[in-house]
Steps between C-alpha positions, in 0.01 A plus 500: 500500500781737587670442171181556310446826675858598424452421135174703484672797672793473242252497212312804631834686532624404158163585333473830681854603421462403133167684476656812642775480252271441210316825600829693525646385155254692278580812697868445452441447125298826467768688685766368275294580190465855610859550620728656243804446723431132543446456127826683419711300740354163397543591133863579572543143636352357187705703274813386689391135455456553121884506473535141628617215268273404209476133603315609816240664284459178288451292830243769619311466175472120549369555857253774360336221280524223768317709760250667287124423565508195261850382618388519862185298435696236314764475783238475767314236296819290466569528873137411576533189290815403683325578828214267410732229406668529845194537718234330291257753659310749301401691816867537594584626156209737494610642831861553384379670179269726695771593749748562228279698266316714769727814450411548140157640572642747740785608275271545198260712699774726635648549157183649367425693818839669515559524120871586530650556156776290371851658535639695193771219463213276374426718192542298186535162668334218320451325844289785646171361643185715467424529876635759747831471680418464872544237631689262272284221348799306381654504851160397635497218257845386614371486859197291388709253318756489795230443763346227293851341457563521883162337578564225243847429649341507841260221394789305351697527821220386703454193274870424467603530865310331786398688809816408689715670236372858545858648474527363146168646418610844621827493296307386197248779539763767600672437168175543309441832693843624410448417141164671498651814645770500246243464226291795620816714533607411150168587352476830698853598378408412144207742502745778603757400240237518226396845627135394532450559865616747774696327787207570742264311263693168536572544870141546588395192301785293652397594849113502498437196281672240727313654797159460331576142404613427868191657637280287267697192601448571875135558448469180305679297772272624763189416304638154422527402858 
């Protein structure tokens, strides 16, 4: 009973903190949109990055296609198929997909609420999406794929290692988390190298999206008990 009450308290704290941040993010976006100083400083960062080696631009272009809307759907579908093969449970796969994809609704809504224009460094790019800049949709897509990957690996670890080998499970999962963080970081940097997003666009997505997924996960776990 004590453990259950502790889990409920943790879930309430996580959901409350996430909800507060979700309310603050649009205000940050509007403030950034209206700030000439912030725009100038962030544009300066993007212009400095434009002098980096050409091969980094090529790698960023590949990531732009991989984590587009279509690319994200395909990657999540592949991971869901792997997840189903591991768990043999449609309910578990459905949970994992919902937890992973939850941030996209919020990110899309904030984009059209804030309507921050793309940076001037994006002019003429054939990779420029038609939606506003804040927050970064590609970074959100990377978070979605990464969370789905972590949950799939978690299920694999639980199946592969018995209950008396929890340390091996943790090591297995820790490696997946590190790989997921590296993936999100790479996609976020690629958006800056391509000049398609301001630094704050990608930082906000990389911060708020995992929190939303974690909040949904906590709620789901409480309801499943």
